[in-house]
Structures are given as C-alpha cells and as structure tokens.
All heavy atoms as TSV, in Angstrom:
chain	resi	resn	atom	element	x	y	z
A	1	MET	N	N	-25.908	1.031	-1.430
A	1	MET	CA	C	-25.088	2.186	-0.744
A	1	MET	C	C	-24.212	2.794	-1.858
A	1	MET	O	O	-23.533	2.062	-2.585
A	1	MET	CB	C	-24.308	1.525	0.357
A	1	MET	CG	C	-23.884	2.458	1.419
A	1	MET	SD	S	-22.915	1.677	2.745
A	1	MET	CE	C	-24.146	1.333	3.888
A	2	GLY	N	N	-24.370	4.043	-1.974
A	2	GLY	CA	C	-23.604	4.751	-2.973
A	2	GLY	C	C	-22.119	4.957	-2.598
A	2	GLY	O	O	-21.662	4.568	-1.478
A	3	ARG	N	N	-21.375	5.517	-3.518
A	3	ARG	CA	C	-19.899	5.764	-3.316
A	3	ARG	C	C	-19.785	6.696	-2.098
A	3	ARG	O	O	-20.382	7.833	-1.939
A	3	ARG	CB	C	-19.296	6.581	-4.543
A	3	ARG	CG	C	-17.839	6.890	-4.396
A	3	ARG	CD	C	-17.458	7.382	-5.832
A	3	ARG	NE	N	-18.216	8.518	-6.328
A	3	ARG	CZ	C	-17.764	9.817	-6.286
A	3	ARG	NH1	N	-16.782	10.097	-5.594
A	3	ARG	NH2	N	-18.536	10.702	-6.779
A	4	ASN	N	N	-18.897	6.259	-1.209
A	4	ASN	CA	C	-18.612	7.023	-0.081
A	4	ASN	C	C	-19.730	7.289	0.859
A	4	ASN	O	O	-19.884	8.300	1.547
A	4	ASN	CB	C	-17.854	8.371	-0.251
A	4	ASN	CG	C	-16.509	8.172	-0.775
A	4	ASN	OD1	O	-15.800	7.132	-0.410
A	4	ASN	ND2	N	-16.028	8.997	-1.730
A	5	ALA	N	N	-20.743	6.451	0.723
A	5	ALA	CA	C	-21.996	6.619	1.503
A	5	ALA	C	C	-21.811	6.644	3.015
A	5	ALA	O	O	-22.678	7.330	3.658
A	5	ALA	CB	C	-23.036	5.442	1.198
A	6	ILE	N	N	-20.838	6.013	3.508
A	6	ILE	CA	C	-20.517	6.060	5.018
A	6	ILE	C	C	-19.539	7.098	5.308
A	6	ILE	O	O	-19.079	7.225	6.464
A	6	ILE	CB	C	-20.122	4.681	5.443
A	6	ILE	CG1	C	-18.946	4.124	4.809
A	6	ILE	CG2	C	-21.367	3.671	5.378
A	6	ILE	CD1	C	-18.407	2.788	5.407
A	7	GLY	N	N	-18.993	7.816	4.293
A	7	GLY	CA	C	-18.077	8.946	4.588
A	7	GLY	C	C	-16.672	8.660	4.732
A	7	GLY	O	O	-15.839	9.426	5.025
A	8	LEU	N	N	-16.301	7.437	4.312
A	8	LEU	CA	C	-14.834	7.050	4.359
A	8	LEU	C	C	-14.168	7.262	2.922
A	8	LEU	O	O	-14.752	6.803	1.985
A	8	LEU	CB	C	-14.684	5.645	4.623
A	8	LEU	CG	C	-15.311	5.288	6.135
A	8	LEU	CD1	C	-15.135	3.752	6.444
A	8	LEU	CD2	C	-14.609	5.999	7.199
A	9	ASN	N	N	-13.065	7.998	2.967
A	9	ASN	CA	C	-12.477	8.224	1.670
A	9	ASN	C	C	-10.855	8.165	1.742
A	9	ASN	O	O	-10.191	8.671	0.898
A	9	ASN	CB	C	-12.787	9.554	1.063
A	9	ASN	CG	C	-12.505	10.787	1.857
A	9	ASN	OD1	O	-12.032	10.576	2.972
A	9	ASN	ND2	N	-12.751	11.887	1.353
A	10	THR	N	N	-10.418	7.713	2.776
A	10	THR	CA	C	-8.914	7.628	3.080
A	10	THR	C	C	-8.567	6.159	3.430
A	10	THR	O	O	-9.338	5.457	4.109
A	10	THR	CB	C	-8.517	8.564	4.264
A	10	THR	OG1	O	-8.965	9.913	4.014
A	10	THR	CG2	C	-7.116	8.545	4.444
A	11	MET	N	N	-7.403	5.711	2.923
A	11	MET	CA	C	-6.995	4.372	3.168
A	11	MET	C	C	-5.517	4.403	3.652
A	11	MET	O	O	-4.663	5.067	2.874
A	11	MET	CB	C	-7.039	3.487	1.911
A	11	MET	CG	C	-6.624	2.105	2.027
A	11	MET	SD	S	-6.674	1.248	0.430
A	11	MET	CE	C	-8.389	0.897	0.376
A	12	ARG	N	N	-5.116	3.826	4.693
A	12	ARG	CA	C	-3.774	3.668	5.098
A	12	ARG	C	C	-3.134	2.597	4.435
A	12	ARG	O	O	-3.790	1.370	4.482
A	12	ARG	CB	C	-3.630	3.514	6.702
A	12	ARG	CG	C	-2.251	3.510	7.136
A	12	ARG	CD	C	-2.183	3.480	8.674
A	12	ARG	NE	N	-2.753	4.831	9.157
A	12	ARG	CZ	C	-3.343	4.809	10.408
A	12	ARG	NH1	N	-3.309	3.849	11.261
A	12	ARG	NH2	N	-3.756	6.009	10.699
A	13	VAL	N	N	-2.044	2.608	3.822
A	13	VAL	CA	C	-1.264	1.578	3.082
A	13	VAL	C	C	-0.003	1.461	3.694
A	13	VAL	O	O	0.884	2.360	3.640
A	13	VAL	CB	C	-1.296	1.897	1.551
A	13	VAL	CG1	C	-0.585	0.895	0.778
A	13	VAL	CG2	C	-2.626	2.320	0.947
A	14	PHE	N	N	0.341	0.349	4.108
A	14	PHE	CA	C	1.609	-0.043	4.723
A	14	PHE	C	C	2.508	-0.562	3.655
A	14	PHE	O	O	2.216	-1.643	2.895
A	14	PHE	CB	C	1.470	-1.078	5.874
A	14	PHE	CG	C	0.670	-0.589	6.900
A	14	PHE	CD1	C	-0.684	-0.676	7.004
A	14	PHE	CD2	C	1.317	0.139	8.079
A	14	PHE	CE1	C	-1.396	-0.210	8.131
A	14	PHE	CE2	C	0.513	0.598	9.129
A	14	PHE	CZ	C	-0.857	0.408	9.123
A	15	LEU	N	N	3.842	-0.041	3.567
A	15	LEU	CA	C	4.592	-0.440	2.351
A	15	LEU	C	C	6.029	-0.852	3.119
A	15	LEU	O	O	6.674	-0.144	3.778
A	15	LEU	CB	C	4.980	0.760	1.519
A	15	LEU	CG	C	3.772	1.394	0.775
A	15	LEU	CD1	C	4.210	2.740	0.137
A	15	LEU	CD2	C	3.135	0.312	-0.104
A	16	HIS	N	N	6.176	-2.157	3.038
A	16	HIS	CA	C	7.429	-2.768	3.614
A	16	HIS	C	C	8.609	-2.548	2.767
A	16	HIS	O	O	8.646	-2.595	1.569
A	16	HIS	CB	C	7.201	-4.302	3.823
A	16	HIS	CG	C	7.962	-4.889	4.863
A	16	HIS	ND1	N	9.322	-5.049	4.736
A	16	HIS	CD2	C	7.631	-5.367	6.020
A	16	HIS	CE1	C	9.852	-5.580	5.843
A	16	HIS	NE2	N	8.812	-5.808	6.681
A	17	ASP	N	N	9.700	-2.319	3.419
A	17	ASP	CA	C	10.992	-2.010	2.707
A	17	ASP	C	C	11.534	-3.230	1.942
A	17	ASP	O	O	12.326	-3.040	1.010
A	17	ASP	CB	C	12.053	-1.423	3.705
A	17	ASP	CG	C	12.353	-2.390	4.859
A	17	ASP	OD1	O	11.439	-2.630	5.620
A	17	ASP	OD2	O	13.543	-2.647	5.067
A	18	LEU	N	N	11.190	-4.365	2.380
A	18	LEU	CA	C	11.738	-5.610	1.668
A	18	LEU	C	C	11.194	-5.675	0.264
A	18	LEU	O	O	11.912	-6.120	-0.528
A	18	LEU	CB	C	11.319	-6.916	2.405
A	18	LEU	CG	C	12.072	-7.101	3.718
A	18	LEU	CD1	C	11.552	-8.535	4.340
A	18	LEU	CD2	C	13.542	-7.289	3.571
A	19	LEU	N	N	10.040	-5.253	0.004
A	19	LEU	CA	C	9.465	-5.289	-1.342
A	19	LEU	C	C	10.309	-4.162	-2.106
A	19	LEU	O	O	10.536	-4.418	-3.354
A	19	LEU	CB	C	8.102	-4.830	-1.324
A	19	LEU	CG	C	7.148	-5.895	-0.576
A	19	LEU	CD1	C	5.736	-5.388	-0.446
A	19	LEU	CD2	C	7.128	-7.189	-1.337
A	20	TRP	N	N	10.640	-3.138	-1.606
A	20	TRP	CA	C	11.427	-2.100	-2.327
A	20	TRP	C	C	12.839	-2.750	-2.603
A	20	TRP	O	O	13.362	-2.529	-3.637
A	20	TRP	CB	C	11.613	-0.883	-1.468
A	20	TRP	CG	C	12.672	0.119	-2.002
A	20	TRP	CD1	C	13.950	0.210	-1.599
A	20	TRP	CD2	C	12.402	1.018	-3.061
A	20	TRP	NE1	N	14.520	1.243	-2.277
A	20	TRP	CE2	C	13.614	1.715	-3.179
A	20	TRP	CE3	C	11.341	1.442	-3.851
A	20	TRP	CZ2	C	13.861	2.697	-4.166
A	20	TRP	CZ3	C	11.490	2.358	-4.823
A	20	TRP	CH2	C	12.796	2.976	-4.996
A	21	GLN	N	N	13.470	-3.323	-1.563
A	21	GLN	CA	C	14.766	-3.969	-1.859
A	21	GLN	C	C	14.775	-5.052	-2.847
A	21	GLN	O	O	15.723	-5.248	-3.591
A	21	GLN	CB	C	15.381	-4.515	-0.470
A	21	GLN	CG	C	15.631	-3.476	0.458
A	21	GLN	CD	C	15.941	-4.101	1.917
A	21	GLN	OE1	O	16.203	-5.345	1.989
A	21	GLN	NE2	N	15.983	-3.274	2.893
A	22	GLN	N	N	13.668	-5.875	-2.971
A	22	GLN	CA	C	13.614	-6.901	-3.846
A	22	GLN	C	C	13.516	-6.368	-5.319
A	22	GLN	O	O	14.157	-6.983	-6.150
A	22	GLN	CB	C	12.311	-7.678	-3.509
A	22	GLN	CG	C	12.139	-8.907	-4.496
A	22	GLN	CD	C	10.896	-9.652	-4.260
A	22	GLN	OE1	O	9.843	-9.044	-3.922
A	22	GLN	NE2	N	10.943	-10.861	-4.294
A	23	ASP	N	N	12.777	-5.394	-5.543
A	23	ASP	CA	C	12.499	-4.937	-6.976
A	23	ASP	C	C	11.945	-3.597	-6.945
A	23	ASP	O	O	10.741	-3.368	-7.097
A	23	ASP	CB	C	11.497	-5.905	-7.637
A	23	ASP	CG	C	11.405	-5.625	-9.179
A	23	ASP	OD1	O	11.956	-4.560	-9.607
A	23	ASP	OD2	O	10.841	-6.463	-9.868
A	24	PRO	N	N	12.810	-2.561	-6.848
A	24	PRO	CA	C	12.311	-1.123	-6.763
A	24	PRO	C	C	11.434	-0.605	-7.929
A	24	PRO	O	O	10.397	0.027	-7.761
A	24	PRO	CB	C	13.592	-0.247	-6.658
A	24	PRO	CG	C	14.707	-1.327	-6.246
A	24	PRO	CD	C	14.192	-2.604	-6.760
A	25	GLN	N	N	11.773	-1.080	-9.180
A	25	GLN	CA	C	10.998	-0.659	-10.308
A	25	GLN	C	C	9.569	-1.224	-10.230
A	25	GLN	O	O	8.615	-0.500	-10.560
A	25	GLN	CB	C	11.690	-1.071	-11.611
A	25	GLN	CG	C	12.981	-0.451	-11.904
A	25	GLN	CD	C	12.816	1.065	-11.985
A	25	GLN	OE1	O	12.238	1.800	-11.235
A	25	GLN	NE2	N	13.325	1.656	-13.180
A	26	SER	N	N	9.407	-2.498	-9.995
A	26	SER	CA	C	8.101	-3.069	-9.898
A	26	SER	C	C	7.325	-2.491	-8.625
A	26	SER	O	O	6.099	-2.283	-8.733
A	26	SER	CB	C	8.167	-4.571	-9.652
A	26	SER	OG	O	8.682	-5.179	-10.875
A	27	PHE	N	N	8.079	-2.255	-7.642
A	27	PHE	CA	C	7.464	-1.603	-6.463
A	27	PHE	C	C	6.775	-0.205	-6.836
A	27	PHE	O	O	5.532	0.017	-6.560
A	27	PHE	CB	C	8.538	-1.370	-5.319
A	27	PHE	CG	C	7.958	-0.849	-3.976
A	27	PHE	CD1	C	7.411	-1.684	-3.062
A	27	PHE	CD2	C	8.128	0.464	-3.650
A	27	PHE	CE1	C	6.953	-1.301	-1.897
A	27	PHE	CE2	C	7.694	0.883	-2.410
A	27	PHE	CZ	C	7.096	-0.039	-1.510
A	28	LYS	N	N	7.475	0.565	-7.516
A	28	LYS	CA	C	6.988	1.834	-7.940
A	28	LYS	C	C	5.875	1.763	-8.971
A	28	LYS	O	O	4.888	2.483	-8.879
A	28	LYS	CB	C	8.078	2.726	-8.630
A	28	LYS	CG	C	9.171	3.215	-7.545
A	28	LYS	CD	C	10.257	4.124	-8.154
A	28	LYS	CE	C	11.208	3.339	-8.995
A	28	LYS	NZ	N	12.305	4.385	-9.474
A	29	LYS	N	N	5.914	0.699	-9.811
A	29	LYS	CA	C	4.914	0.493	-10.800
A	29	LYS	C	C	3.569	0.039	-10.120
A	29	LYS	O	O	2.518	0.545	-10.483
A	29	LYS	CB	C	5.265	-0.654	-11.747
A	29	LYS	CG	C	4.259	-0.845	-12.908
A	29	LYS	CD	C	4.717	-2.016	-13.813
A	29	LYS	CE	C	5.633	-1.445	-14.881
A	29	LYS	NZ	N	5.819	-2.569	-15.946
A	30	ARG	N	N	3.734	-0.759	-9.127
A	30	ARG	CA	C	2.438	-1.232	-8.352
A	30	ARG	C	C	1.976	-0.029	-7.551
A	30	ARG	O	O	0.603	0.096	-7.570
A	30	ARG	CB	C	2.848	-2.390	-7.396
A	30	ARG	CG	C	3.091	-3.584	-8.150
A	30	ARG	CD	C	3.152	-4.846	-7.259
A	30	ARG	NE	N	4.180	-4.704	-6.186
A	30	ARG	CZ	C	5.483	-5.178	-6.409
A	30	ARG	NH1	N	5.800	-5.740	-7.477
A	30	ARG	NH2	N	6.373	-5.052	-5.345
A	31	ILE	N	N	2.734	0.908	-7.030
A	31	ILE	CA	C	2.186	1.950	-6.338
A	31	ILE	C	C	1.538	2.970	-7.320
A	31	ILE	O	O	0.419	3.338	-7.021
A	31	ILE	CB	C	3.313	2.784	-5.549
A	31	ILE	CG1	C	3.820	1.931	-4.328
A	31	ILE	CG2	C	2.822	4.225	-5.111
A	31	ILE	CD1	C	4.925	2.493	-3.689
A	32	GLU	N	N	2.114	3.081	-8.484
A	32	GLU	CA	C	1.374	3.996	-9.494
A	32	GLU	C	C	0.056	3.294	-9.894
A	32	GLU	O	O	-0.900	4.109	-9.988
A	32	GLU	CB	C	2.416	4.122	-10.660
A	32	GLU	CG	C	1.728	4.961	-11.805
A	32	GLU	CD	C	1.453	6.453	-11.363
A	32	GLU	OE1	O	2.186	6.985	-10.423
A	32	GLU	OE2	O	0.470	7.076	-11.793
A	33	THR	N	N	-0.013	2.121	-10.138
A	33	THR	CA	C	-1.320	1.469	-10.465
A	33	THR	C	C	-2.266	1.664	-9.388
A	33	THR	O	O	-3.472	1.936	-9.608
A	33	THR	CB	C	-1.032	-0.037	-10.716
A	33	THR	OG1	O	-0.107	-0.244	-11.828
A	33	THR	CG2	C	-2.379	-0.801	-11.022
A	34	PHE	N	N	-1.864	1.436	-8.087
A	34	PHE	CA	C	-2.753	1.555	-7.004
A	34	PHE	C	C	-3.263	3.042	-6.900
A	34	PHE	O	O	-4.415	3.261	-6.692
A	34	PHE	CB	C	-1.952	1.224	-5.676
A	34	PHE	CG	C	-2.826	1.624	-4.445
A	34	PHE	CD1	C	-3.813	0.867	-3.956
A	34	PHE	CD2	C	-2.477	2.869	-3.716
A	34	PHE	CE1	C	-4.549	1.275	-2.835
A	34	PHE	CE2	C	-3.235	3.214	-2.662
A	34	PHE	CZ	C	-4.220	2.481	-2.166
A	35	LEU	N	N	-2.381	4.051	-7.073
A	35	LEU	CA	C	-2.761	5.396	-7.059
A	35	LEU	C	C	-3.797	5.791	-8.112
A	35	LEU	O	O	-4.755	6.578	-7.951
A	35	LEU	CB	C	-1.517	6.336	-7.200
A	35	LEU	CG	C	-0.599	6.372	-6.014
A	35	LEU	CD1	C	0.592	7.137	-6.291
A	35	LEU	CD2	C	-1.253	6.990	-4.767
A	36	GLN	N	N	-3.633	5.131	-9.250
A	36	GLN	CA	C	-4.570	5.324	-10.398
A	36	GLN	C	C	-6.023	4.770	-9.996
A	36	GLN	O	O	-7.053	5.467	-10.124
A	36	GLN	CB	C	-4.158	4.766	-11.708
A	36	GLN	CG	C	-2.932	5.418	-12.348
A	36	GLN	CD	C	-2.283	4.682	-13.472
A	36	GLN	OE1	O	-2.814	3.619	-13.891
A	36	GLN	NE2	N	-1.279	5.277	-13.962
A	37	VAL	N	N	-6.074	3.550	-9.438
A	37	VAL	CA	C	-7.311	3.044	-9.036
A	37	VAL	C	C	-7.962	3.891	-7.830
A	37	VAL	O	O	-9.113	4.074	-7.845
A	37	VAL	CB	C	-7.081	1.547	-8.579
A	37	VAL	CG1	C	-8.382	0.916	-8.016
A	37	VAL	CG2	C	-6.651	0.673	-9.741
A	38	ALA	N	N	-7.144	4.254	-6.909
A	38	ALA	CA	C	-7.611	5.034	-5.726
A	38	ALA	C	C	-8.126	6.365	-6.205
A	38	ALA	O	O	-9.267	6.818	-5.796
A	38	ALA	CB	C	-6.510	5.288	-4.736
A	39	ASP	N	N	-7.450	7.020	-7.171
A	39	ASP	CA	C	-7.929	8.177	-7.701
A	39	ASP	C	C	-9.376	8.090	-8.471
A	39	ASP	O	O	-10.210	8.876	-8.308
A	39	ASP	CB	C	-6.934	8.813	-8.711
A	39	ASP	CG	C	-7.416	10.269	-9.223
A	39	ASP	OD1	O	-7.613	11.097	-8.292
A	39	ASP	OD2	O	-7.403	10.443	-10.350
A	40	LYS	N	N	-9.346	6.995	-9.173
A	40	LYS	CA	C	-10.714	6.714	-9.934
A	40	LYS	C	C	-11.851	6.596	-8.983
A	40	LYS	O	O	-12.977	6.994	-9.245
A	40	LYS	CB	C	-10.598	5.310	-10.631
A	40	LYS	CG	C	-11.752	4.942	-11.417
A	40	LYS	CD	C	-11.530	3.632	-12.121
A	40	LYS	CE	C	-12.809	3.043	-12.654
A	40	LYS	NZ	N	-12.608	1.688	-13.307
A	41	HIS	N	N	-11.540	6.020	-7.649
A	41	HIS	CA	C	-12.682	5.913	-6.692
A	41	HIS	C	C	-12.661	6.926	-5.577
A	41	HIS	O	O	-13.318	6.764	-4.672
A	41	HIS	CB	C	-12.397	4.481	-6.044
A	41	HIS	CG	C	-12.654	3.391	-7.119
A	41	HIS	ND1	N	-13.937	2.966	-7.455
A	41	HIS	CD2	C	-11.875	2.606	-7.739
A	41	HIS	CE1	C	-13.796	1.961	-8.262
A	41	HIS	NE2	N	-12.557	1.737	-8.570
A	42	HIS	N	N	-11.912	7.963	-5.867
A	42	HIS	CA	C	-11.874	9.174	-4.969
A	42	HIS	C	C	-11.382	8.839	-3.664
A	42	HIS	O	O	-11.916	9.245	-2.562
A	42	HIS	CB	C	-13.225	9.916	-4.885
A	42	HIS	CG	C	-13.756	10.240	-6.340
A	42	HIS	ND1	N	-13.296	11.294	-6.993
A	42	HIS	CD2	C	-14.674	9.752	-7.069
A	42	HIS	CE1	C	-13.862	11.351	-8.186
A	42	HIS	NE2	N	-14.762	10.397	-8.161
A	43	ILE	N	N	-10.370	7.860	-3.476
A	43	ILE	CA	C	-9.835	7.439	-2.277
A	43	ILE	C	C	-8.552	8.137	-2.173
A	43	ILE	O	O	-7.711	8.062	-2.966
A	43	ILE	CB	C	-9.664	5.915	-2.273
A	43	ILE	CG1	C	-11.040	5.366	-2.398
A	43	ILE	CG2	C	-8.896	5.477	-0.993
A	43	ILE	CD1	C	-11.005	3.836	-2.582
A	44	LYS	N	N	-8.235	8.661	-0.903
A	44	LYS	CA	C	-7.005	9.326	-0.649
A	44	LYS	C	C	-6.042	8.390	0.217
A	44	LYS	O	O	-6.404	8.127	1.387
A	44	LYS	CB	C	-7.218	10.621	0.148
A	44	LYS	CG	C	-8.055	11.622	-0.617
A	44	LYS	CD	C	-8.527	12.786	0.173
A	44	LYS	CE	C	-9.498	13.653	-0.579
A	44	LYS	NZ	N	-9.990	14.792	0.258
A	45	PRO	N	N	-4.926	7.948	-0.428
A	45	PRO	CA	C	-4.109	6.999	0.375
A	45	PRO	C	C	-3.227	7.715	1.341
A	45	PRO	O	O	-2.665	8.917	0.988
A	45	PRO	CB	C	-3.313	6.299	-0.694
A	45	PRO	CG	C	-3.333	7.218	-1.926
A	45	PRO	CD	C	-4.645	8.001	-1.727
A	46	LEU	N	N	-2.817	7.032	2.343
A	46	LEU	CA	C	-1.857	7.637	3.347
A	46	LEU	C	C	-0.838	6.555	3.514
A	46	LEU	O	O	-1.095	5.469	4.117
A	46	LEU	CB	C	-2.561	7.907	4.623
A	46	LEU	CG	C	-1.635	8.251	5.831
A	46	LEU	CD1	C	-1.034	9.638	5.516
A	46	LEU	CD2	C	-2.429	8.354	7.178
A	47	PHE	N	N	0.277	6.733	2.914
A	47	PHE	CA	C	1.349	5.662	2.876
A	47	PHE	C	C	2.127	5.726	4.177
A	47	PHE	O	O	2.501	6.763	4.688
A	47	PHE	CB	C	2.268	5.879	1.719
A	47	PHE	CG	C	1.656	5.632	0.398
A	47	PHE	CD1	C	1.577	6.594	-0.584
A	47	PHE	CD2	C	1.080	4.405	0.079
A	47	PHE	CE1	C	1.063	6.372	-1.790
A	47	PHE	CE2	C	0.588	4.203	-1.111
A	47	PHE	CZ	C	0.568	5.209	-2.079
A	48	VAL	N	N	2.296	4.511	4.726
A	48	VAL	CA	C	3.259	4.314	5.840
A	48	VAL	C	C	4.481	3.630	5.269
A	48	VAL	O	O	4.396	2.502	4.897
A	48	VAL	CB	C	2.596	3.295	6.909
A	48	VAL	CG1	C	3.579	3.145	8.105
A	48	VAL	CG2	C	1.301	3.979	7.408
A	49	LEU	N	N	5.553	4.481	5.131
A	49	LEU	CA	C	6.727	3.992	4.333
A	49	LEU	C	C	7.625	3.019	5.129
A	49	LEU	O	O	7.862	3.327	6.442
A	49	LEU	CB	C	7.506	5.157	3.907
A	49	LEU	CG	C	6.717	6.197	2.953
A	49	LEU	CD1	C	7.650	7.282	2.659
A	49	LEU	CD2	C	6.311	5.468	1.691
A	50	PHE	N	N	8.081	1.974	4.547
A	50	PHE	CA	C	9.107	1.130	5.142
A	50	PHE	C	C	8.652	0.618	6.461
A	50	PHE	O	O	9.402	0.758	7.485
A	50	PHE	CB	C	10.455	1.734	5.143
A	50	PHE	CG	C	10.758	2.348	3.789
A	50	PHE	CD1	C	10.897	3.779	3.563
A	50	PHE	CD2	C	10.983	1.472	2.733
A	50	PHE	CE1	C	11.358	4.203	2.386
A	50	PHE	CE2	C	11.178	2.055	1.420
A	50	PHE	CZ	C	11.411	3.373	1.255
A	51	ASP	N	N	7.526	-0.092	6.536
A	51	ASP	CA	C	6.819	-0.549	7.746
A	51	ASP	C	C	7.543	-1.932	8.024
A	51	ASP	O	O	6.994	-2.924	7.803
A	51	ASP	CB	C	5.390	-0.751	7.407
A	51	ASP	CG	C	4.724	-1.432	8.569
A	51	ASP	OD1	O	4.976	-0.962	9.808
A	51	ASP	OD2	O	3.933	-2.334	8.354
A	52	SER	N	N	8.738	-1.857	8.697
A	52	SER	CA	C	9.420	-3.112	9.192
A	52	SER	C	C	9.744	-3.088	10.556
A	52	SER	O	O	10.407	-3.948	11.143
A	52	SER	CB	C	10.686	-3.282	8.282
A	52	SER	OG	O	11.555	-2.248	8.565
A	53	CYS	N	N	9.147	-2.284	11.338
A	53	CYS	CA	C	9.500	-2.103	12.787
A	53	CYS	C	C	8.862	-3.067	13.676
A	53	CYS	O	O	9.305	-3.352	14.812
A	53	CYS	CB	C	9.293	-0.718	13.346
A	53	CYS	SG	S	7.574	-0.152	13.191
A	54	TRP	N	N	7.726	-3.760	13.134
A	54	TRP	CA	C	6.867	-4.600	14.001
A	54	TRP	C	C	7.469	-5.975	14.030
A	54	TRP	O	O	7.028	-6.811	14.794
A	54	TRP	CB	C	5.524	-4.606	13.472
A	54	TRP	CG	C	5.351	-5.105	12.088
A	54	TRP	CD1	C	5.470	-4.315	10.981
A	54	TRP	CD2	C	5.157	-6.419	11.675
A	54	TRP	NE1	N	5.234	-5.046	9.894
A	54	TRP	CE2	C	5.083	-6.376	10.199
A	54	TRP	CE3	C	4.910	-7.585	12.284
A	54	TRP	CZ2	C	4.873	-7.485	9.539
A	54	TRP	CZ3	C	4.729	-8.775	11.494
A	54	TRP	CH2	C	4.772	-8.665	10.115
A	55	ASP	N	N	8.182	-6.443	13.127
A	55	ASP	CA	C	8.750	-7.782	13.083
A	55	ASP	C	C	10.196	-7.759	13.120
A	55	ASP	O	O	10.913	-7.221	12.190
A	55	ASP	CB	C	8.311	-8.468	11.777
A	55	ASP	CG	C	8.545	-9.928	11.537
A	55	ASP	OD1	O	9.250	-10.457	12.475
A	55	ASP	OD2	O	8.031	-10.561	10.633
A	56	THR	N	N	10.778	-8.564	13.995
A	56	THR	CA	C	12.295	-8.478	14.216
A	56	THR	C	C	12.999	-9.369	12.992
A	56	THR	O	O	14.164	-9.253	12.954
A	56	THR	CB	C	12.754	-9.069	15.605
A	56	THR	OG1	O	12.071	-10.372	15.692
A	56	THR	CG2	C	12.194	-8.120	16.623
A	57	ASN	N	N	12.221	-10.255	12.455
A	57	ASN	CA	C	12.819	-11.040	11.411
A	57	ASN	C	C	11.927	-11.129	10.105
A	57	ASN	O	O	11.410	-12.191	9.855
A	57	ASN	CB	C	13.112	-12.473	11.879
A	57	ASN	CG	C	14.001	-13.307	10.947
A	57	ASN	OD1	O	14.680	-12.858	10.086
A	57	ASN	ND2	N	13.718	-14.665	11.022
A	58	PRO	N	N	11.767	-10.021	9.536
A	58	PRO	CA	C	10.880	-10.018	8.364
A	58	PRO	C	C	11.423	-10.882	7.134
A	58	PRO	O	O	12.630	-10.935	6.948
A	58	PRO	CB	C	10.772	-8.539	7.906
A	58	PRO	CG	C	12.071	-7.928	8.330
A	58	PRO	CD	C	12.479	-8.768	9.587
A	59	GLN	N	N	10.503	-11.485	6.357
A	59	GLN	CA	C	11.008	-12.353	5.204
A	59	GLN	C	C	9.913	-12.130	4.168
A	59	GLN	O	O	8.763	-12.065	4.439
A	59	GLN	CB	C	11.123	-13.650	5.666
A	59	GLN	CG	C	12.086	-14.128	6.652
A	59	GLN	CD	C	12.194	-15.452	7.164
A	59	GLN	OE1	O	11.670	-16.357	6.391
A	59	GLN	NE2	N	12.855	-15.769	8.234
A	60	LEU	N	N	10.408	-12.235	2.893
A	60	LEU	CA	C	9.506	-12.205	1.769
A	60	LEU	C	C	8.859	-13.523	1.548
A	60	LEU	O	O	9.439	-14.493	2.053
A	60	LEU	CB	C	10.270	-11.777	0.513
A	60	LEU	CG	C	10.799	-10.355	0.494
A	60	LEU	CD1	C	11.671	-10.291	-0.784
A	60	LEU	CD2	C	9.602	-9.494	0.361
A	61	GLY	N	N	7.651	-13.586	1.004
A	61	GLY	CA	C	6.971	-14.800	0.691
A	61	GLY	C	C	5.695	-14.831	1.491
A	61	GLY	O	O	5.181	-13.980	2.037
A	62	GLU	N	N	4.994	-16.065	1.239
A	62	GLU	CA	C	3.685	-16.236	1.897
A	62	GLU	C	C	3.843	-16.448	3.294
A	62	GLU	O	O	4.834	-16.987	3.876
A	62	GLU	CB	C	3.086	-17.388	1.287
A	62	GLU	CG	C	2.712	-17.210	-0.275
A	62	GLU	CD	C	1.920	-18.486	-0.830
A	62	GLU	OE1	O	1.313	-19.213	0.033
A	62	GLU	OE2	O	1.967	-18.604	-2.048
A	63	THR	N	N	2.816	-15.887	4.058
A	63	THR	CA	C	2.728	-16.130	5.476
A	63	THR	C	C	2.096	-17.481	5.842
A	63	THR	O	O	1.270	-17.930	5.037
A	63	THR	CB	C	2.002	-14.941	6.204
A	63	THR	OG1	O	0.678	-14.930	5.645
A	63	THR	CG2	C	2.701	-13.768	6.012
A	64	THR	N	N	2.477	-18.053	6.917
A	64	THR	CA	C	1.789	-19.280	7.349
A	64	THR	C	C	0.955	-19.114	8.579
A	64	THR	O	O	1.023	-18.156	9.287
A	64	THR	CB	C	2.882	-20.416	7.590
A	64	THR	OG1	O	3.720	-19.949	8.565
A	64	THR	CG2	C	3.628	-20.616	6.280
C-alpha cells in the first residue's frame, strides 16, 4: 500500500496543558519535531490544545 493509499492525511493530536506547565521549552521542541515528521509524510495535524477537560484529577507520569 503506497503513501496515503487509503486517503487519510490528517491526524488529530491532543496536547495536555500539564506537559506545557512542566516544561514549555521541551513541549515546543517536541511539537516542532512532530511537525517536521508530519510534513515529511504529508500529514496535516489538527491540534487539540490543552486537553484537560476529560479528567478531573490529571497527573503527569505513566498510566496504570
């Protein structure tokens, strides 16, 4: 199957505000890296900013 053979070229990306609060510079650097990779593969990201409304007690770290 070739690139975009099924016609999908958009990706929704959820960005949690805790990651921004923890380290804004690294957060921006990771987004820039992601955008470079997405562009290379002709993927158009749709960012959902500060996605913290679904969890009443969000915490950083691994999920269990």
